[in-house]
DRENRODREN-638677 format. One record per residue (C-alpha): residue in one letter; x, y, z. Coordinates in steps of 0.5 Angstrom, whole numbers, plus 500, padded with zeros to 3 digits. Each point is the difference from the previous one (the first is absolute). Last residue first. Example, Ala and Ser with C-alpha at 12.3 -4.5 7.8 and 13.67 -1.06 7.14 Angstrom:
2
SITE,s,527,498,514 .
SITE,a,498,493,502 .
//
This chain:
762
SITE,y,366,759,375 .
SITE,s,495,506,497 .
SITE,q,493,501,500 .
SITE,y,498,506,497 .
SITE,g,496,507,501 .
SITE,f,495,505,497 .
SITE,e,501,500,493 .
SITE,d,495,503,495 .
SITE,v,499,497,493 .
SITE,v,495,503,495 .
SITE,l,498,496,494 .
SITE,h,496,502,494 .
SITE,l,496,495,496 .
SITE,p,500,497,493 .
SITE,a,494,496,497 .
SITE,g,498,492,501 .
SITE,s,501,499,507 .
SITE,a,505,496,504 .
SITE,n,505,505,501 .
SITE,y,506,497,503 .
SITE,f,505,504,505 .
SITE,s,507,497,502 .
SITE,v,504,501,505 .
SITE,k,508,501,500 .
SITE,g,506,499,503 .
SITE,d,501,493,497 .
SITE,k,494,498,505 .
SITE,v,496,504,504 .
SITE,p,494,498,504 .
SITE,v,494,504,500 .
SITE,v,496,504,505 .
SITE,v,495,504,496 .
SITE,q,495,505,503 .
SITE,n,495,502,495 .
SITE,p,497,506,496 .
SITE,i,495,501,495 .
SITE,t,499,505,494 .
SITE,e,494,498,495 .
SITE,g,500,501,493 .
SITE,p,497,493,498 .
SITE,l,499,496,507 .
SITE,f,506,497,504 .
SITE,n,502,495,505 .
SITE,l,506,500,503 .
SITE,n,505,495,504 .
SITE,s,498,494,496 .
SITE,a,502,493,500 .
SITE,n,501,494,496 .
SITE,p,507,501,499 .
SITE,a,504,504,495 .
SITE,p,506,495,499 .
SITE,d,506,502,504 .
SITE,g,506,504,497 .
SITE,h,499,506,504 .
SITE,p,496,499,507 .
SITE,y,492,501,499 .
SITE,v,495,506,499 .
SITE,t,494,498,496 .
SITE,l,495,505,498 .
SITE,h,493,499,498 .
SITE,g,495,501,494 .
SITE,d,495,505,497 .
SITE,t,502,504,494 .
SITE,g,504,506,498 .
SITE,p,503,501,507 .
SITE,e,501,507,501 .
SITE,t,503,499,507 .
SITE,v,503,494,504 .
SITE,t,503,502,507 .
SITE,v,505,496,504 .
SITE,n,502,502,507 .
SITE,l,506,496,501 .
SITE,t,503,496,506 .
SITE,v,506,496,497 .
SITE,a,503,493,501 .
SITE,a,507,497,502 .
SITE,v,505,506,499 .
SITE,a,507,497,501 .
SITE,p,502,500,493 .
SITE,g,500,507,499 .
SITE,y,495,506,502 .
SITE,p,498,503,493 .
SITE,i,494,495,498 .
SITE,p,500,500,493 .
SITE,l,493,500,497 .
SITE,d,498,495,495 .
SITE,l,494,501,495 .
SITE,t,495,495,497 .
SITE,g,495,500,495 .
SITE,w,493,497,499 .
SITE,a,498,506,497 .
SITE,p,506,505,500 .
SITE,v,503,503,507 .
SITE,a,501,508,498 .
SITE,p,507,502,499 .
SITE,t,506,501,505 .
SITE,r,504,506,499 .
SITE,f,499,502,507 .
SITE,a,501,507,498 .
SITE,p,495,499,494 .
SITE,d,494,500,506 .
SITE,r,494,496,498 .
SITE,t,504,493,502 .
SITE,d,501,503,507 .
SITE,m,505,496,504 .
SITE,w,504,500,506 .
SITE,r,496,505,504 .
SITE,h,503,501,507 .
SITE,p,496,499,506 .
SITE,g,505,499,503 .
SITE,d,503,495,504 .
SITE,p,499,495,506 .
SITE,h,505,495,500 .
SITE,y,497,493,502 .
SITE,s,504,494,502 .
SITE,v,502,494,497 .
SITE,k,503,493,502 .
SITE,g,495,497,504 .
SITE,e,497,498,507 .
SITE,a,494,502,504 .
SITE,t,496,499,494 .
SITE,y,496,504,495 .
SITE,y,497,498,493 .
SITE,g,500,502,493 .
SITE,a,496,502,494 .
SITE,l,495,495,500 .
SITE,d,494,501,495 .
SITE,a,493,500,503 .
SITE,i,494,500,495 .
SITE,l,493,501,503 .
SITE,h,493,499,497 .
SITE,v,494,504,502 .
SITE,t,493,499,502 .
SITE,g,495,506,502 .
SITE,g,498,504,506 .
SITE,s,507,502,502 .
SITE,a,506,499,505 .
SITE,n,503,494,497 .
SITE,q,504,498,506 .
SITE,f,507,497,498 .
SITE,s,504,496,506 .
SITE,v,507,498,501 .
SITE,k,503,493,502 .
SITE,g,506,496,503 .
SITE,d,496,501,507 .
SITE,k,501,507,499 .
SITE,v,504,504,495 .
SITE,p,500,508,500 .
SITE,v,498,503,494 .
SITE,t,504,504,494 .
SITE,v,495,501,494 .
SITE,l,502,503,493 .
SITE,n,493,502,497 .
SITE,p,496,498,494 .
SITE,i,494,503,497 .
SITE,t,495,496,495 .
SITE,r,494,504,499 .
SITE,g,493,498,499 .
SITE,a,497,503,506 .
SITE,p,504,506,503 .
SITE,w,506,498,504 .
SITE,n,504,501,507 .
SITE,l,506,496,502 .
SITE,n,504,499,506 .
SITE,s,495,502,505 .
SITE,a,500,501,507 .
SITE,t,495,500,506 .
SITE,p,503,493,502 .
SITE,t,497,493,499 .
SITE,a,501,497,507 .
SITE,d,506,495,500 .
SITE,g,500,493,498 .
SITE,h,504,501,494 .
SITE,p,504,506,500 .
SITE,y,497,506,495 .
SITE,v,498,501,493 .
SITE,t,494,505,499 .
SITE,l,496,501,494 .
SITE,h,496,506,498 .
SITE,g,493,501,497 .
SITE,d,496,502,493 .
SITE,a,496,494,498 .
SITE,q,500,494,495 .
SITE,p,508,499,501 .
SITE,e,503,497,493 .
SITE,t,507,501,503 .
SITE,v,504,501,506 .
SITE,t,507,500,500 .
SITE,v,506,499,505 .
SITE,n,507,500,499 .
SITE,m,503,497,506 .
SITE,t,505,501,506 .
SITE,v,500,495,505 .
SITE,a,501,501,508 .
SITE,t,503,497,506 .
SITE,l,502,493,497 .
SITE,g,504,495,505 .
SITE,t,497,494,498 .
SITE,a,498,497,493 .
SITE,p,505,504,496 .
SITE,v,497,503,494 .
SITE,g,503,497,494 .
SITE,a,493,500,496 .
SITE,v,497,497,506 .
SITE,g,502,498,507 .
SITE,a,497,506,504 .
SITE,v,495,504,495 .
SITE,p,493,496,502 .
SITE,l,494,505,498 .
SITE,d,494,501,504 .
SITE,v,495,503,495 .
SITE,t,494,504,503 .
SITE,g,493,502,498 .
SITE,y,497,507,501 .
SITE,a,496,499,493 .
SITE,p,502,493,497 .
SITE,v,508,498,498 .
SITE,a,499,498,493 .
SITE,q,501,492,498 .
SITE,a,505,496,498 .
SITE,a,500,495,505 .
SITE,p,505,497,506 .
SITE,v,504,507,500 .
SITE,g,507,502,499 .
SITE,i,500,499,493 .
SITE,p,493,499,497 .
SITE,a,500,503,494 .
SITE,r,495,505,501 .
SITE,t,502,501,507 .
SITE,d,507,501,499 .
SITE,l,505,500,506 .
SITE,l,507,499,501 .
SITE,r,503,502,493 .
SITE,t,507,501,500 .
SITE,p,504,506,499 .
SITE,g,504,497,502 .
SITE,q,504,501,507 .
SITE,a,504,505,503 .
SITE,h,502,499,507 .
SITE,f,499,505,505 .
SITE,l,503,501,507 .
SITE,s,496,500,506 .
SITE,g,501,505,506 .
SITE,k,505,504,504 .
SITE,p,504,506,497 .
SITE,s,494,504,497 .
SITE,y,495,499,495 .
SITE,y,492,501,501 .
SITE,g,494,496,499 .
SITE,a,493,500,496 .
SITE,l,497,506,503 .
SITE,d,494,503,497 .
SITE,a,500,507,496 .
SITE,i,493,503,498 .
SITE,l,500,507,496 .
SITE,h,494,504,498 .
SITE,v,501,504,494 .
SITE,t,499,508,498 .
SITE,g,501,502,493 .
SITE,g,505,503,495 .
SITE,s,505,494,501 .
SITE,a,506,498,503 .
SITE,n,498,499,507 .
SITE,t,507,499,504 .
SITE,f,500,495,506 .
SITE,s,506,500,505 .
SITE,v,503,495,504 .
SITE,k,502,501,507 .
SITE,g,505,498,506 .
SITE,d,505,505,498 .
SITE,k,501,497,494 .
SITE,v,497,493,498 .
SITE,p,502,497,493 .
SITE,v,493,498,496 .
SITE,t,497,493,498 .
SITE,v,494,501,497 .
SITE,l,494,495,498 .
SITE,n,495,503,496 .
SITE,p,493,502,500 .
SITE,i,495,503,496 .
SITE,t,493,503,501 .
SITE,r,497,504,493 .
SITE,g,496,507,500 .
SITE,a,505,503,496 .
SITE,t,505,496,497 .
SITE,w,506,497,503 .
SITE,n,508,499,501 .
SITE,l,503,497,506 .
SITE,n,507,500,502 .
SITE,s,503,505,496 .
SITE,s,507,503,499 .
SITE,s,503,507,498 .
SITE,p,502,501,508 .
SITE,a,496,504,505 .
SITE,a,506,504,504 .
SITE,d,503,496,506 .
SITE,g,497,502,507 .
SITE,h,496,493,501 .
SITE,p,503,494,495 .
SITE,y,495,499,494 .
SITE,v,493,499,498 .
SITE,t,498,503,493 .
SITE,l,492,500,498 .
SITE,h,498,501,493 .
SITE,g,494,504,496 .
SITE,d,494,500,497 .
SITE,a,495,504,504 .
SITE,q,495,500,506 .
SITE,p,503,494,503 .
SITE,e,495,496,504 .
SITE,t,505,495,503 .
SITE,v,508,499,499 .
SITE,t,502,494,504 .
SITE,v,507,498,503 .
SITE,n,502,493,502 .
SITE,l,506,502,504 .
SITE,t,507,497,501 .
SITE,v,505,504,505 .
SITE,a,507,502,499 .
SITE,t,506,501,504 .
SITE,v,498,499,507 .
SITE,g,505,501,506 .
SITE,v,496,504,505 .
SITE,a,493,500,502 .
SITE,p,498,493,499 .
SITE,v,494,498,496 .
SITE,g,495,497,504 .
SITE,a,494,504,497 .
SITE,v,504,507,501 .
SITE,g,507,501,503 .
SITE,t,502,502,493 .
SITE,v,495,501,494 .
SITE,p,499,507,501 .
SITE,l,496,503,493 .
SITE,d,501,506,497 .
SITE,v,495,502,495 .
SITE,t,501,504,494 .
SITE,g,495,504,496 .
SITE,g,501,502,492 .
SITE,a,492,500,500 .
SITE,p,498,499,507 .
SITE,v,500,494,504 .
SITE,p,493,498,502 .
SITE,q,497,502,507 .
SITE,a,499,496,507 .
SITE,t,505,504,505 .
SITE,p,506,499,504 .
SITE,v,503,495,495 .
SITE,g,503,493,501 .
SITE,i,492,497,500 .
SITE,p,495,505,499 .
SITE,q,495,497,498 .
SITE,r,500,502,493 .
SITE,t,507,502,499 .
SITE,d,502,492,502 .
SITE,l,507,499,502 .
SITE,l,503,495,505 .
SITE,r,495,494,499 .
SITE,t,504,493,502 .
SITE,p,501,494,495 .
SITE,g,503,499,505 .
SITE,a,508,499,501 .
SITE,p,505,496,496 .
SITE,t,507,501,502 .
SITE,f,505,501,495 .
SITE,a,508,501,500 .
SITE,s,504,505,499 .
SITE,g,507,502,496 .
SITE,v,507,498,502 .
SITE,d,503,506,497 .
SITE,a,504,502,507 .
SITE,n,505,495,499 .
SITE,e,505,502,506 .
SITE,y,507,501,498 .
SITE,a,507,498,505 .
SITE,g,499,493,500 .
SITE,r,495,495,503 .
SITE,d,493,503,500 .
SITE,r,496,502,506 .
SITE,i,493,497,500 .
SITE,g,500,496,506 .
SITE,s,498,505,505 .
SITE,g,505,498,505 .
SITE,t,503,494,497 .
SITE,g,500,498,493 .
SITE,t,496,495,496 .
SITE,n,494,504,498 .
SITE,p,497,496,494 .
SITE,i,501,503,493 .
SITE,k,494,502,495 .
SITE,p,498,506,505 .
SITE,d,506,503,500 .
SITE,d,501,504,507 .
SITE,v,504,506,499 .
SITE,a,505,502,505 .
SITE,a,502,508,500 .
SITE,v,504,503,494 .
SITE,g,505,505,503 .
SITE,g,504,500,493 .
SITE,i,503,493,502 .
SITE,a,496,497,505 .
SITE,t,497,503,506 .
SITE,p,500,499,508 .
SITE,l,507,498,500 .
SITE,m,502,493,502 .
SITE,g,507,500,504 .
SITE,p,498,494,504 .
SITE,a,496,495,497 .
SITE,n,493,500,502 .
SITE,e,497,501,493 .
SITE,d,502,494,498 .
SITE,a,499,500,493 .
SITE,s,494,496,496 .
SITE,d,495,505,497 .
SITE,t,503,499,493 .
SITE,v,507,497,499 .
SITE,h,499,493,500 .
SITE,d,495,500,493 .
SITE,p,499,493,498 .
SITE,p,502,499,492 .
SITE,a,496,504,495 .
SITE,d,496,496,495 .
SITE,p,494,504,500 .
SITE,g,504,507,500 .
SITE,k,505,504,503 .
SITE,p,507,499,499 .
SITE,l,504,500,507 .
SITE,t,506,503,502 .
SITE,s,503,496,506 .
SITE,v,501,493,497 .
SITE,a,500,495,505 .
SITE,v,504,498,506 .
SITE,f,495,501,505 .
SITE,d,502,502,508 .
SITE,h,495,499,505 .
SITE,v,504,495,504 .
SITE,g,506,503,498 .
SITE,q,504,498,506 .
SITE,g,500,493,503 .
SITE,t,507,499,498 .
SITE,a,501,493,496 .
SITE,a,492,499,499 .
SITE,t,499,507,498 .
SITE,f,506,500,495 .
SITE,s,497,494,497 .
SITE,p,493,502,500 .
SITE,q,502,507,497 .
SITE,d,504,498,494 .
SITE,g,507,500,497 .
SITE,y,504,500,507 .
SITE,a,507,501,501 .
SITE,t,504,499,506 .
SITE,g,506,505,502 .
SITE,a,496,502,507 .
SITE,w,494,501,496 .
SITE,s,500,501,492 .
SITE,y,493,501,497 .
SITE,a,496,500,493 .
SITE,a,506,497,497 .
SITE,g,502,503,493 .
SITE,g,496,499,494 .
SITE,g,498,507,498 .
SITE,r,493,498,500 .
SITE,p,499,498,507 .
SITE,d,497,506,503 .
SITE,v,500,500,507 .
SITE,v,493,502,504 .
SITE,n,502,502,507 .
SITE,y,495,499,506 .
SITE,d,505,497,505 .
SITE,v,508,501,502 .
SITE,r,501,501,507 .
SITE,t,507,501,503 .
SITE,g,502,498,507 .
SITE,a,506,497,499 .
SITE,v,501,499,492 .
SITE,a,505,505,499 .
SITE,n,507,497,502 .
SITE,p,498,494,495 .
SITE,g,498,505,494 .
SITE,v,493,501,498 .
SITE,t,499,501,493 .
SITE,i,493,501,496 .
SITE,g,499,500,493 .
SITE,t,506,497,497 .
SITE,a,503,502,494 .
SITE,r,507,499,501 .
SITE,a,500,493,497 .
SITE,t,496,501,495 .
SITE,q,505,504,496 .
SITE,d,500,495,494 .
SITE,r,493,500,498 .
SITE,c,497,507,504 .
SITE,s,493,498,497 .
SITE,n,496,505,498 .
SITE,m,494,505,503 .
SITE,g,503,505,505 .
SITE,y,505,503,495 .
SITE,l,504,493,501 .
SITE,a,496,497,506 .
SITE,t,502,501,507 .
SITE,n,493,502,503 .
SITE,v,498,501,507 .
SITE,l,493,502,502 .
SITE,n,501,502,508 .
SITE,n,495,499,505 .
SITE,e,505,498,505 .
SITE,v,507,500,502 .
SITE,v,501,501,507 .
SITE,a,507,500,503 .
SITE,g,503,498,507 .
SITE,s,507,498,497 .
SITE,s,504,504,496 .
SITE,t,507,498,502 .
SITE,g,503,499,493 .
SITE,d,495,499,494 .
SITE,l,492,502,499 .
SITE,v,499,500,493 .
SITE,i,494,502,496 .
SITE,g,499,499,492 .
SITE,a,507,497,498 .
SITE,f,502,502,493 .
SITE,c,497,498,493 .
SITE,s,496,506,500 .
SITE,s,498,503,506 .
SITE,t,493,501,501 .
SITE,v,498,501,507 .
SITE,n,493,503,502 .
SITE,n,500,501,507 .
SITE,a,495,499,506 .
SITE,v,505,498,505 .
SITE,v,507,500,501 .
SITE,v,501,501,508 .
SITE,t,508,500,502 .
SITE,n,501,498,508 .
SITE,p,507,499,499 .
SITE,a,505,504,495 .
SITE,d,506,496,498 .
SITE,k,498,499,493 .
SITE,v,493,502,497 .
SITE,l,500,500,492 .
SITE,v,493,502,497 .
SITE,g,499,500,492 .
SITE,t,507,497,498 .
SITE,m,502,503,494 .
SITE,d,507,499,501 .
SITE,p,505,501,494 .
SITE,g,497,506,498 .
SITE,a,493,502,497 .
SITE,y,493,499,501 .
SITE,p,498,500,507 .
SITE,w,492,499,501 .
SITE,l,497,502,507 .
SITE,v,493,502,500 .
SITE,n,499,502,508 .
SITE,t,495,498,505 .
SITE,t,505,499,506 .
SITE,v,507,500,501 .
SITE,v,501,501,508 .
SITE,t,507,500,503 .
SITE,g,500,498,507 .
SITE,t,507,500,501 .
SITE,s,506,502,496 .
SITE,g,506,496,501 .
SITE,g,504,502,494 .
SITE,d,495,498,495 .
SITE,v,493,501,497 .
SITE,t,500,501,492 .
SITE,v,494,502,496 .
SITE,a,500,500,493 .
SITE,p,506,495,499 .
SITE,g,505,502,495 .
SITE,q,499,505,495 .
SITE,v,493,504,500 .
SITE,r,495,501,495 .
SITE,g,495,499,505 .
SITE,i,498,501,507 .
SITE,d,493,502,500 .
SITE,g,498,502,508 .
SITE,h,494,499,504 .
SITE,g,504,499,506 .
SITE,l,507,500,503 .
SITE,l,501,500,507 .
SITE,v,506,501,504 .
SITE,r,500,497,507 .
SITE,d,507,500,502 .
SITE,s,506,502,496 .
SITE,g,506,496,502 .
SITE,n,505,502,494 .
SITE,t,495,499,495 .
SITE,v,494,501,496 .
SITE,h,501,500,492 .
SITE,i,495,502,495 .
SITE,g,501,499,493 .
SITE,t,506,500,497 .
SITE,g,501,506,495 .
SITE,g,494,501,495 .
SITE,t,493,501,502 .
SITE,l,496,501,506 .
SITE,y,493,501,501 .
SITE,s,498,501,508 .
SITE,n,493,500,503 .
SITE,d,502,499,507 .
SITE,f,507,501,503 .
SITE,s,500,499,507 .
SITE,v,506,501,505 .
SITE,d,500,498,508 .
SITE,r,508,500,500 .
SITE,a,505,501,495 .
SITE,g,507,497,500 .
SITE,d,500,501,493 .
SITE,v,494,500,496 .
SITE,l,503,501,492 .
SITE,v,494,501,495 .
SITE,a,502,500,493 .
SITE,a,506,496,501 .
SITE,k,506,502,496 .
SITE,q,503,496,494 .
SITE,p,496,503,495 .
SITE,v,497,507,501 .
SITE,t,494,501,504 .
SITE,a,493,502,498 .
SITE,i,495,501,506 .
SITE,t,493,501,500 .
SITE,l,497,502,507 .
SITE,n,493,499,503 .
SITE,e,501,500,507 .
SITE,f,507,500,505 .
SITE,r,499,500,507 .
SITE,v,506,501,505 .
SITE,h,500,498,508 .
SITE,e,508,499,500 .
SITE,a,505,502,496 .
SITE,g,507,497,500 .
SITE,r,501,500,492 .
SITE,v,494,501,495 .
SITE,v,503,500,493 .
SITE,f,497,502,494 .
SITE,g,504,498,494 .
SITE,n,505,503,495 .
SITE,v,495,503,496 .
SITE,p,497,499,493 .
SITE,r,500,505,494 .
SITE,d,498,496,494 .
SITE,g,495,495,504 .
SITE,t,498,506,505 .
SITE,g,502,502,507 .
SITE,i,496,501,506 .
SITE,k,493,500,497 .
SITE,t,494,503,503 .
SITE,l,494,497,497 .
SITE,g,499,494,504 .
SITE,g,503,493,501 .
SITE,g,497,493,499 .
SITE,n,495,498,495 .
SITE,n,492,499,501 .
SITE,e,499,507,502 .
SITE,d,501,503,493 .
SITE,p,499,507,501 .
SITE,t,507,500,504 .
SITE,r,500,502,507 .
SITE,g,502,506,503 .
SITE,a,507,501,504 .
SITE,r,501,499,507 .
SITE,f,506,500,505 .
SITE,t,498,499,507 .
SITE,i,504,501,506 .
SITE,p,497,496,506 .
SITE,a,497,503,506 .
SITE,e,498,494,506 .
SITE,a,506,496,498 .
SITE,k,505,506,499 .
SITE,g,502,503,493 .
SITE,s,507,499,498 .
SITE,r,505,504,495 .
SITE,t,505,496,496 .
SITE,i,497,500,493 .
SITE,t,505,500,494 .
SITE,l,497,502,493 .
SITE,d,504,501,494 .
SITE,e,495,505,496 .
SITE,i,497,501,493 .
SITE,y,493,501,503 .
SITE,t,494,500,494 .
SITE,g,493,502,502 .
SITE,d,494,499,504 .
SITE,a,501,504,507 .
SITE,i,503,497,506 .
SITE,d,497,501,506 .
SITE,v,505,499,506 .
SITE,t,496,498,506 .
SITE,q,502,502,507 .
SITE,g,500,496,507 .
SITE,p,507,500,501 .
SITE,q,504,506,496 .
SITE,v,501,501,493 .
SITE,a,506,505,498 .
SITE,a,505,496,497 .
SITE,a,495,496,496 .
SITE,a,496,506,498 .
SITE,a,507,502,497 .
SITE,g,501,493,497 .
SITE,i,493,500,497 .
SITE,t,502,506,495 .
SITE,c,497,507,498 .
SITE,y,497,501,507 .
SITE,p,493,503,500 .
SITE,a,498,508,501 .
SITE,s,493,500,500 .
SITE,q,499,493,503 .
SITE,a,505,502,505 .
SITE,g,507,496,500 .
SITE,t,504,505,505 .
SITE,g,504,504,495 .
SITE,s,507,499,497 .
SITE,d,498,494,495 .
SITE,t,496,505,496 .
SITE,c,494,498,496 .
SITE,h,495,506,497 .
SITE,a,496,494,497 .
SITE,g,499,504,494 .
SITE,a,504,495,496 .
SITE,a,500,493,504 .
SITE,n,505,498,505 .
SITE,d,495,499,506 .
SITE,v,502,498,507 .
SITE,y,495,501,506 .
SITE,l,502,499,507 .
SITE,t,493,499,504 .
SITE,s,499,500,507 .
SITE,g,501,496,507 .
SITE,d,496,501,506 .
SITE,a,494,495,498 .
SITE,a,505,495,498 .
SITE,a,502,499,493 .
SITE,g,496,497,494 .
SITE,g,493,496,501 .
SITE,a,502,496,494 .
SITE,s,504,495,504 .
SITE,v,505,494,499 .
SITE,a,501,498,507 .
SITE,p,507,498,501 .
SITE,l,500,492,502 .
SITE,g,501,496,506 .
SITE,v,501,493,499 .
SITE,a,498,496,507 .
SITE,g,495,496,497 .
SITE,l,494,502,496 .
SITE,l,500,506,496 .
SITE,t,495,504,496 .
SITE,v,503,506,497 .
SITE,g,497,508,500 .
SITE,v,496,505,497 .
SITE,v,502,498,493 .
SITE,l,498,506,495 .
SITE,a,493,502,498 .
SITE,t,499,500,493 .
SITE,r,496,494,499 .
SITE,f,499,497,494 .
SITE,r,495,496,497 .
SITE,s,501,496,493 .
SITE,m,496,499,494 .
//
């Protein structure tokens, strides 16, 4: 779920003596004005007017002939079939800006203003001899054999967010100086995507997707006799042609943070064409003062990774040993599959943020995002990705916290007054900036939620604040019953909401178990495996019930596949059975004082389960029986958290995935001793899902087990039920073969309701 910023770039980061034009969303100087271009029907355009908004120019060319330093040409959405040559100059302190609207899909270059189309291409876009000019969000389609953009003897010119197709790409020539090409998508072009030559100096090619696909030469970037050129943070795909070439007297260049792929169609060997499929080439007269580093060169084409001063190198170690260049380069596959066996990721959070020409954002205006699964090895913030894109769909990590009480409508805690939630009422609970939870960056929280003193049967829905209450439930109850459930819910506006879907009042309690954010621990799905059963005995020295107000300390580190060190938290399905008296159970870090929080509440004689995520201390967790009678305890491992891992959490929903009562789902009731398989829609990258599972209308007592598809049903339970009862529980279950399975361990059919709240993904 990618995040995008709509602001345009506000500048460039530079090192050394390279001077660049600013790429600005701030517009013209304060004393400038705006000229409007709009050829739409009803716009009342005229090329003989002044370009006022009420009577705009019909053509860009008319505005270009009239524009003065400090002015902005605002180009309305539409198609303009014009051969344009821009010759007017701005001033350093008052540049001229040509600005069009951005495309709705801001992950791609270009905008809604089209200069030429595929069936009506133009003869190119020329900037000749002009100085201090900015172009933003242009889409240009050019006839074959013509440069889509020709910058000829121009100075201090920038193109931001351009989409170019047809023609021969961008050509910077004839002594042009300080030309910046940023955030562009340059594809379906003949010849090199970008050519810089003719003594041009200080050109910056940054944060572009370059993919020439037709013609006699499909080099990505060709620099010849053009010193001090900067080529940084580009995705270059040049099918069986050279990726980046510095030729002639092109010394003093910087080539950094690029993903270079010369494979056939970006995937396959070039076979008998490998000689021309070199990744990065620096000619003998271009090596002086040139720096190559932090690039990823894809080897699948079969060509040499590098050519330096005429010598070819097939790998990074030999290249670095011979030249001192490419110390942080990798020769590795640049497009990585996701999954448990994926190769190391050399792209994410590893760029040189301090390289000259680096823009503040990636393609689409996406800001740098920290992937919690990948160590930060870049410079600066350490979280910039190499190439033109920033992977924003990185998920979140978990920080165990508590248990700490955030909400109790009886007290009041988390609400202004002590009063029950009315029938149909909603409570909005702030969860960020409280109890150690950060004020910003939190994507979800895990709470143990308890309903008590309900006046009527009903259910509770917990969901992101501000959203409409979804058709899902987290807790279901009968009048007068106290019932808990663990809830992991996305956070919106720093809050989560609770809706009492019943005809009577209820009291609500919510205890914090942890939160998700860019930093924290990563989940490892494991099990379900039984860690504790005081009846067996498992996890305890003898088979005996836990005494009234007694405590059990359970070792969890180093058992059942859990690592012996580095453990921060565990998730278990905890079940109380055979309780002699009403009471509740508190699960907490070993060695801590017992907190004023509960994980399970029960009436005498009932078997009650609940999912628990609890911090681990000294390799153990503790269970306290807060009741006046004995109880038996069962704990089944669902997973654990450590500082390192391959999956991160993606809050999502709540969404109803299955309801066997609803014909729309085309899923029958689960038969006695039967199994139901649920397909998971996220594809092979998903490792585990967080579900709220509700059993309803069971014909007899029994239990439900949720487990990875294809495995044998384990000796573990997620829900225990009585005939006719509706009871929910949160389940975190590994996904196998794209499915999870539900086993009805009872002698009668039952109905299942499944709501999704998020998933763990590679």
